[in-house]
Each structure stands twice: as C-alpha cells, then as structure tokens.
C-alpha positions as CSV (number, residue, x, y, z in Angstrom):
1,X,0.0,0.0,-0.1
2,X,1.0,3.6,-0.8
3,X,-0.6,7.1,-0.9
4,X,0.4,9.9,-3.2
5,X,1.6,13.6,-2.1
6,X,-0.7,16.1,-3.9
7,X,1.1,18.8,-2.4
8,X,4.5,20.1,0.0
9,X,3.9,23.1,2.2
10,X,6.7,25.5,1.1
11,X,9.6,25.5,3.7
12,X,8.0,22.8,5.5
13,X,10.6,19.8,6.8
14,X,9.4,17.5,4.1
15,X,10.1,20.4,1.4
16,X,13.6,21.4,2.6
17,X,14.2,17.4,2.2
18,X,13.3,17.8,-1.3
19,X,10.2,15.9,-1.4
20,X,7.9,16.7,-4.2
21,X,4.0,16.4,-5.1
22,X,2.9,13.9,-7.0
23,X,5.3,11.4,-5.5
24,X,4.7,8.6,-3.5
25,X,4.8,8.0,0.4
26,X,5.7,4.2,1.0
27,X,6.6,4.2,4.8
28,X,8.0,6.3,7.8
29,X,10.7,4.7,9.7
30,X,10.0,1.2,8.4
31,X,5.9,1.4,8.5
32,X,4.0,1.3,5.6
33,X,1.8,4.4,5.2
34,X,-1.6,3.2,4.8
35,X,-3.7,6.3,5.6
36,X,-4.4,9.4,7.7
37,X,-4.0,7.3,10.9
38,X,-0.8,6.0,9.8
39,X,0.9,9.1,8.5
40,X,-0.3,11.2,11.8
41,X,1.1,8.6,14.3
42,X,4.9,8.0,12.6
43,X,5.2,11.6,11.4
44,X,5.0,12.8,15.2
45,X,8.9,11.4,15.7
46,X,11.9,13.8,15.6
47,X,14.2,11.5,13.4
48,X,12.5,10.3,10.5
49,X,13.3,7.6,7.4
50,X,11.1,7.8,4.5
51,X,10.5,6.0,1.8
52,X,9.7,8.0,-1.3
53,X,8.9,6.7,-4.6
54,X,9.7,9.4,-7.2
55,X,8.0,10.6,-10.2
56,X,10.1,8.4,-12.6
57,X,9.4,5.1,-10.4
58,X,13.0,5.2,-8.5
59,X,12.9,4.6,-4.4
60,X,14.6,6.7,-2.6
61,X,15.0,6.9,1.5
62,X,15.0,10.4,2.6
63,X,16.5,11.0,6.0
64,X,15.3,14.3,8.1
65,X,14.9,15.7,11.6
66,X,12.8,17.8,13.1
67,X,10.8,18.6,16.2
68,X,8.8,15.5,18.1
69,X,5.0,16.3,17.2
70,X,5.9,19.4,14.4
71,X,4.0,18.5,11.2
72,X,6.0,16.8,8.2
73,X,4.1,19.6,5.6
74,X,2.6,17.0,3.4
75,X,-0.9,16.9,1.7
76,X,-3.2,14.6,0.4
77,X,-5.7,14.2,-2.0
78,X,-8.6,13.2,1.0
79,X,-8.3,13.8,4.8
80,X,-8.0,10.0,5.1
81,X,-5.8,9.2,2.2
82,X,-7.8,6.4,1.0
83,X,-11.4,5.7,0.5
84,X,-14.3,5.8,3.6
85,X,-16.1,2.6,4.7
86,X,-19.2,2.3,4.2
87,X,-21.2,0.4,6.7
88,X,-22.4,-3.5,6.2
89,X,-25.1,-3.5,8.8
90,X,-28.8,-3.5,7.8
91,X,-30.0,-1.8,11.4
92,X,-33.8,-2.1,12.0
93,X,-33.5,1.6,12.8
94,X,-31.3,2.9,10.4
95,X,-32.2,6.5,9.6
96,X,-30.5,6.3,6.0
97,X,-33.0,4.0,4.8
98,X,-35.5,6.2,5.7
99,X,-34.8,9.2,3.4
100,X,-36.7,9.5,0.2
101,X,-35.6,9.5,-3.0
102,X,-34.1,12.1,-4.7
103,X,-32.1,13.9,-2.0
104,X,-28.2,14.4,-2.9
105,X,-26.0,11.5,-3.6
106,X,-24.0,11.4,-0.4
107,X,-26.9,11.4,2.4
108,X,-27.4,7.8,1.0
109,X,-24.0,6.9,2.1
110,X,-23.5,4.9,5.7
111,X,-20.2,5.3,6.9
112,X,-18.7,3.1,9.5
113,X,-15.3,4.2,9.6
114,X,-13.2,3.9,12.7
115,X,-10.7,7.2,11.1
116,X,-13.7,9.1,11.2
117,X,-14.7,8.3,14.5
118,X,-11.2,9.5,15.7
119,X,-10.6,12.7,13.4
120,X,-14.3,13.7,13.5
121,X,-16.1,12.3,16.5
122,X,-17.9,9.9,14.2
123,X,-19.5,6.7,15.7
124,X,-18.7,3.2,14.8
125,X,-20.3,-0.3,14.9
126,X,-16.8,-2.6,15.4
127,X,-18.2,-4.8,13.1
128,X,-16.4,-3.2,9.8
129,X,-12.9,-3.7,11.7
130,X,-10.4,-6.0,10.5
131,X,-8.0,-7.6,13.2
132,X,-4.9,-5.1,11.5
133,X,-7.2,-2.2,12.2
134,X,-8.1,-3.7,16.2
135,X,-4.5,-3.7,16.5
136,X,-3.1,-0.4,15.1
137,X,-5.9,1.3,17.2
138,X,-4.3,-0.2,20.4
139,X,-0.8,0.2,19.3
140,X,-1.7,3.7,18.7
141,X,-3.3,4.5,21.4
142,X,-6.5,6.0,19.3
143,X,-8.8,7.3,22.1
144,X,-11.4,8.1,22.5
145,X,-13.0,6.0,20.0
146,X,-16.9,6.3,19.5
147,X,-19.2,3.2,19.3
148,X,-22.7,2.2,18.4
149,X,-23.6,-0.4,20.7
150,X,-27.1,-0.4,20.9
151,X,-27.4,-3.6,22.9
152,X,-24.9,-5.4,25.0
153,X,-27.2,-8.8,24.5
154,X,-24.7,-10.2,21.5
155,X,-28.1,-12.0,20.1
156,X,-30.1,-9.3,20.3
157,X,-27.4,-7.0,18.5
158,X,-27.2,-9.7,15.6
159,X,-31.0,-9.0,15.0
160,X,-31.0,-5.1,15.7
161,X,-28.0,-4.6,13.4
162,X,-28.8,-7.4,10.6
163,X,-25.0,-8.7,10.8
164,X,-24.2,-11.9,12.1
165,X,-20.7,-10.5,13.3
166,X,-22.5,-7.9,15.5
167,X,-22.3,-9.9,18.7
168,X,-18.7,-10.9,18.3
169,X,-17.6,-8.0,17.7
170,X,-18.5,-6.5,21.0
171,X,-15.3,-8.7,22.2
172,X,-13.6,-5.9,20.5
173,X,-14.8,-3.6,23.4
174,X,-13.3,-5.6,25.9
175,X,-10.1,-5.2,24.4
176,X,-10.2,-1.6,23.8
177,X,-11.1,-1.2,27.7
178,X,-8.0,-3.7,28.7
179,X,-5.9,-1.4,26.8
180,X,-7.1,2.0,28.6
181,X,-8.6,3.1,25.3
182,X,-11.6,5.8,26.1
183,X,-14.9,4.6,24.9
184,X,-17.8,6.6,23.9
185,X,-21.0,4.6,23.2
186,X,-24.2,5.2,21.7
187,X,-27.2,3.4,22.1
188,X,-30.5,4.0,19.8
189,X,-33.1,2.8,21.7
190,X,-36.2,1.0,20.0
191,X,-39.1,0.5,21.8
192,X,-39.7,-3.1,22.7
193,X,-36.4,-4.0,21.7
194,X,-33.6,-3.1,23.5
195,X,-35.1,-0.8,26.1
196,X,-36.6,-1.8,29.5
197,X,-34.2,-4.8,31.0
198,X,-32.8,-4.7,28.0
199,X,-31.4,-1.1,28.3
200,X,-30.5,-1.9,32.1
201,X,-28.6,-5.1,31.2
202,X,-26.4,-3.2,28.5
203,X,-26.0,-0.7,30.9
204,X,-24.7,-3.0,33.5
205,X,-22.1,-3.9,30.9
206,X,-20.7,-1.1,29.7
207,X,-20.1,0.3,33.1
208,X,-17.9,-2.9,33.9
209,X,-16.0,-1.6,30.7
210,X,-15.5,1.6,32.4
211,X,-16.9,3.2,29.4
212,X,-16.3,6.9,29.5
213,X,-19.8,8.1,28.1
214,X,-23.3,6.0,27.0
215,X,-25.9,8.5,25.2
216,X,-28.8,7.3,24.9
217,X,-31.1,8.4,22.2
218,X,-34.4,7.7,21.0
219,X,-35.3,5.8,17.3
220,X,-36.1,8.4,15.0
221,X,-39.3,7.5,12.3
222,X,-39.7,9.1,9.1
223,X,-43.0,8.6,7.2
224,X,-40.8,6.6,4.4
225,X,-40.7,3.5,6.5
226,X,-42.7,1.2,4.2
227,X,-41.2,-2.4,3.8
228,X,-39.2,-1.9,6.8
229,X,-39.0,-3.5,9.8
230,X,-42.0,-2.8,12.3
231,X,-40.7,-0.1,15.1
232,X,-43.4,1.9,17.0
233,X,-42.3,5.5,18.5
234,X,-41.9,6.0,22.3
235,X,-44.8,6.8,24.0
236,X,-45.2,9.3,27.0
237,X,-45.0,6.4,29.4
238,X,-42.3,4.6,27.5
239,X,-39.8,7.9,27.7
240,X,-40.5,8.0,31.4
241,X,-39.3,4.8,32.0
242,X,-36.4,4.9,30.1
243,X,-35.2,8.3,31.6
244,X,-35.9,7.0,35.3
245,X,-33.4,4.0,34.3
246,X,-30.8,6.4,33.1
247,X,-31.2,9.1,35.7
248,X,-31.2,6.2,38.8
249,X,-28.1,4.4,36.6
250,X,-26.4,7.9,36.4
251,X,-26.6,8.5,40.2
252,X,-25.1,5.1,41.0
253,X,-22.1,6.3,38.9
254,X,-22.1,9.5,39.9
255,X,-21.3,8.1,43.5
256,X,-18.7,5.4,42.4
257,X,-17.5,7.1,39.6
258,X,-17.3,10.7,40.2
259,X,-19.2,11.3,37.1
260,X,-22.8,10.2,35.5
261,X,-21.5,8.2,32.2
262,X,-25.1,7.6,30.7
263,X,-27.4,10.4,30.1
264,X,-30.9,10.3,28.2
265,X,-31.4,12.5,24.7
266,X,-33.6,16.0,25.3
267,X,-35.9,14.4,23.1
268,X,-36.6,11.7,25.7
269,X,-37.2,14.5,28.5
270,X,-39.8,15.8,26.1
271,X,-41.7,13.0,25.2
272,X,-41.8,12.0,29.0
273,X,-43.2,15.4,29.7
274,X,-40.1,15.5,32.0
275,X,-38.5,19.2,33.0
276,X,-35.1,19.4,31.1
277,X,-32.3,19.4,33.9
278,X,-29.9,22.4,35.0
279,X,-26.6,22.6,33.1
280,X,-24.9,21.3,36.0
281,X,-26.6,17.7,35.4
282,X,-24.6,17.3,32.5
283,X,-21.3,17.7,33.4
284,X,-18.9,18.5,30.7
285,X,-21.4,18.7,28.3
286,X,-20.1,15.5,26.6
287,X,-22.6,14.5,24.7
288,X,-24.0,17.4,22.7
289,X,-23.6,15.5,19.3
290,X,-26.1,13.4,20.6
291,X,-28.7,16.2,21.6
292,X,-28.3,15.6,25.4
293,X,-27.6,18.9,26.8
294,X,-28.2,21.1,24.0
295,X,-31.4,22.9,26.2
296,X,-29.6,23.2,29.2
297,X,-26.4,24.7,27.6
298,X,-28.5,27.3,25.6
299,X,-30.2,28.3,28.8
300,X,-27.8,28.7,30.6
301,X,-25.6,30.8,28.2
302,X,-28.3,33.0,27.3
303,X,-29.0,33.9,31.0
304,X,-25.5,34.3,31.6
305,X,-25.4,36.8,28.8
306,X,-28.7,38.5,30.1
307,X,-27.1,39.1,33.2
308,X,-23.9,40.5,31.8
309,X,-26.0,43.1,29.9
310,X,-27.4,46.3,30.7
311,X,-30.9,46.6,29.1
312,X,-31.4,49.3,26.7
313,X,-34.6,50.7,25.5
314,X,-32.9,51.9,23.0
315,X,-32.9,49.1,21.0
316,X,-36.0,48.3,18.5
317,X,-35.8,45.0,16.7
318,X,-38.2,41.9,15.3
319,X,-36.5,38.9,14.8
320,X,-38.1,35.6,14.5
321,X,-36.8,32.1,15.1
322,X,-37.7,29.1,13.5
323,X,-36.6,26.0,15.2
324,X,-38.3,22.4,15.3
325,X,-41.2,21.7,17.3
326,X,-40.1,20.0,20.3
327,X,-37.9,22.7,21.0
328,X,-40.4,25.8,20.9
329,X,-41.4,26.2,24.1
330,X,-38.3,26.0,25.8
331,X,-37.3,28.8,23.1
332,X,-40.5,30.5,24.0
333,X,-39.5,30.5,27.9
334,X,-35.7,31.9,26.8
335,X,-37.2,34.6,24.0
336,X,-39.6,36.1,27.1
337,X,-36.4,36.9,29.3
338,X,-35.0,38.5,26.1
339,X,-37.9,40.5,25.6
340,X,-38.3,41.4,29.4
341,X,-34.7,42.5,29.2
342,X,-34.7,44.5,26.2
343,X,-38.4,46.2,26.1
344,X,-37.9,47.3,22.6
345,X,-37.3,43.5,20.8
346,X,-39.7,41.5,19.5
347,X,-38.9,37.8,19.0
348,X,-41.7,35.1,17.1
349,X,-40.8,31.7,17.8
350,X,-42.4,29.4,15.0
351,X,-42.3,25.9,15.5
352,X,-41.9,24.2,12.0
353,X,-43.9,21.1,11.4
354,X,-41.6,18.7,9.6
355,X,-43.9,17.7,6.9
356,X,-41.0,16.5,4.9
357,X,-40.4,13.3,7.0
358,X,-43.3,13.2,8.7
359,X,-44.4,14.7,12.3
360,X,-42.8,12.2,14.2
361,X,-39.6,13.8,13.7
362,X,-39.6,17.0,15.8
363,X,-36.0,18.3,16.0
364,X,-34.3,21.2,14.9
365,X,-31.7,19.4,13.0
366,X,-33.9,17.8,10.6
367,X,-35.7,20.5,9.1
368,X,-36.0,21.4,5.4
369,X,-36.2,24.1,3.5
370,X,-39.2,23.5,1.5
371,X,-40.7,23.5,5.3
372,X,-39.4,26.6,6.2
373,X,-40.6,28.7,3.3
374,X,-44.0,27.4,3.1
375,X,-44.7,27.7,6.7
376,X,-43.3,31.3,7.4
377,X,-44.3,32.4,3.8
378,X,-47.3,34.4,5.1
379,X,-46.2,35.0,8.6
380,X,-44.4,38.3,10.0
381,X,-40.9,37.8,10.5
382,X,-39.5,41.3,11.0
383,X,-35.7,42.4,10.5
384,X,-34.3,38.7,10.4
385,X,-34.9,35.3,10.6
386,X,-32.4,32.9,12.6
387,X,-32.4,29.4,12.2
388,X,-30.1,26.6,13.6
389,X,-27.1,25.7,11.9
390,X,-27.5,22.3,12.5
391,X,-30.5,22.2,9.7
392,X,-27.7,23.1,7.0
393,X,-24.5,21.0,5.7
394,X,-21.3,21.7,6.9
395,X,-20.9,24.4,4.5
396,X,-23.6,26.2,5.7
397,X,-25.3,26.4,2.7
398,X,-27.9,23.6,1.4
399,X,-30.6,22.1,3.4
400,X,-31.2,18.0,3.3
401,X,-33.8,18.7,0.5
402,X,-31.4,21.0,-1.5
403,X,-32.7,24.1,-1.0
404,X,-30.0,26.7,-0.5
405,X,-30.0,29.3,2.2
406,X,-30.1,31.5,-0.7
407,X,-33.4,30.0,-1.8
408,X,-34.7,30.5,1.6
409,X,-33.6,34.1,1.5
410,X,-34.8,34.8,-1.7
411,X,-38.8,33.2,-1.2
412,X,-39.4,34.7,2.1
413,X,-37.5,38.3,1.3
414,X,-35.7,38.3,4.8
415,X,-31.7,37.8,5.8
416,X,-31.7,34.4,7.1
417,X,-29.1,33.6,9.7
418,X,-27.9,30.6,11.0
419,X,-26.6,30.0,14.5
420,X,-25.0,27.6,16.5
421,X,-26.2,26.1,19.6
422,X,-24.2,29.2,21.6
423,X,-26.7,31.8,23.8
424,X,-24.3,34.6,23.2
425,X,-24.1,33.9,20.0
426,X,-28.1,33.8,19.6
427,X,-28.4,36.6,21.9
428,X,-26.1,38.7,19.9
429,X,-27.6,38.0,16.8
430,X,-31.5,39.0,18.1
431,X,-30.2,42.3,19.2
432,X,-28.4,42.9,16.2
433,X,-24.7,42.7,17.3
434,X,-23.9,39.2,15.3
435,X,-21.0,40.4,13.5
436,X,-19.6,42.5,16.7
C-alpha cells in the first residue's frame, strides 16, 4: 500500500528535504503508510526515515530531523488518504434507509469508518474492523473511540444490526477497555426491543467496561418506512421509564465514578413531559452531538449573557426564530426573558412541523428548506430570521432537501442567519450585533 502526495507545504521539513508533489509516500521509519492514521502517528517522531517513490518510479530513502510532534508538511488528495469505508449492517432503525428518493447522493452513504471516529467523532459499530485495524488502534492508543453499541446482548445485537458478526464484535470493546482506550458509546433506543430490562443489561455491561460515556437517543421514525422493520415510537410512558432507568443508573455512577456517564437525549425528556435538568447535571457536556444537554446549555448561556448586559430601551428590533416543534416551548420561555430585558425587542418563535420527513421527526436539525418556506411565507418575520446551523450541511449553504439558504432568503424576502447552539451568539444576533 502507498499514498500519493498532493502537495508539499513551502518551507516545511518535507520541502527542505526535497520531497515533491506527485511522489508516493511508501513508509515512515519502516512502517507502511496506508492512510491518515499511519501518517499522523509515525510522522510525530523527531528522527524520520521516509521511503519515497519518485516521479520516474525510482525508490529513495529520505532522512530528516524535526521537533517532535511538529507537522512534516505533506498534503494528500483526501483527509483519509484512502476511500471512506461504508457500513455493512442492515440496522432495523437505520435513518438513511428511511430517506425519500431524490436527495443528493452523499446523504445515502452510510459510513462506518474507525478513522472518522478518531478524526471527527463519528460513531462506528466495530463490525467493519479488521484485526489489523484493531491492533493498530491499540498500538497507537487512538482515543477516544466512539462506538454505536445499541445493546450488549450479542443475539439481540445481531438482530438489531442485521449482521451475523455484530455480537462477536462486542469482544472488541473489551480489548479496547483492557488497553485503557477511552470509549464513548451510543444506544439508539427502540421501544420493545432494546429498552427496559435490555437497556439495564447494556448499562451494567458498559459500566463494567469502564466506558467514558453512554448516550441514549430515541429511534427516529420518518414517514418513509414502508417495507422496513416494524418499529414503534416512544410513548410518554415509555420515555418516562427510559429516563428513570438512566437517571437511576447515572446517580449510581455519580457515587462510584464521580460522573453520571449515562444520559438521556433531550428528546426523551420532552417526550416524557419531564423538565430538562439544569446545566450542572450534564458535567462537561460530552454528548451534545447526540442532542444531550443542548437545551440546558443554551438556557445557561442565554441567562448568563442577559445577566452580563445592561438593558437598553433604544434597541428596536423584531426577529423570528424557526425551530423544531420539540424545542419551541423552551425557546419561547428563553425569548420571554430577552424581551423582558430589552423592551424594544420583539421575538417570534415559529415551530416548524416536519412535513418532509413526517410529524414524528420534531428536532430542529432535520428541518428542510421547503418546510421553512411553506410555513413561514405568510408569517410576519420582522427584520431577520434566525435558524439553527444544524439544519444546514457543514458548508452552511444547503438544507437536506437541497434547498439553499439563498433560496429561503429569496422566497421569504428576509435575511436568514444560521446560529450555533450558543446563547451568546443567539442574543447577539437577536440584538443585531452578530458581527461584533
């Protein structure tokens, strides 16, 4: 295996050693370079011996020295230096299987790549790992690794993930735990399948593996489930039962480990009709990407920002916020505080019903551009429309239905500003100070 060098940073250690773009990096210090993890790990040493294949096919050895941990200065065609690995599972709850046809191709790709877990925090199932990759993670002590567990019952995991190796791959968790690798885990909870007593079993087992985090999120069900495994949504009672299990387990962990470890997604509290815990409940907010603690963090940030500011009756603005139906009551309560502090500010909070995916999908991050346009077209929006940046892809330009943010601006005749889940940024945007 080998990787082609796309470019060499000018004046870098690699540049000074005479390495050229287009050449092939074969090995560093005798270790074959296959992908980004090999490169990042082996280039950290101060004394390097690089095996390079030149533009004419000749192989040479390049010796160089640099400060330990400093970058060598090579760039490659992709961030992985290799093709992204796709998922081989057929999970009964897979959200991608519930997407309608006609969306952009990248939305249908199911990744299950351990390198993305290390680089970007993606969750992997462990069913796609080779022995070489397992040994490499242990050797390099790649940590943390994020694992979609769903259940620690081997037979049930095979059923849930549609992969006959899914149960055996749980043994990899123990190998990682025995090697002192930090493990963050995720459980997509499906009523009647891996909740209740099965959830309790998974929590106990993961506790014994000394995992760092257990994030429990409710299964998301779109209206496009025809022909798929029959799943049922969470009822108020089932959500309350799940929250109770996790809070009881979290209290035990708090006493024995000094942190809760296990958390329920905000959506489970909302479905259960329970009050969302205060920010202090969530420790360091390690599971925000799973929708855990988002509301508590936003509330804490907004209140802190309002306490810091002096009221200003000379600020006159009307803004609108579009969000998922689940978050709307909490945002409305927070916006009442802002209006109380700034008497000249009026804030409309519009809950957007998810017609595109179906009403059971009620989180802000899955709102599409077409629903924003159709439901806000006849609404008074004021000076600016604020939306969660989670609605857009990384480049902040397209919604899931390929409607662009410029399309929404044009159709609604208003400036649309994406805001991260940050209370200070939100208050600044409401007051027209987002650029300051």
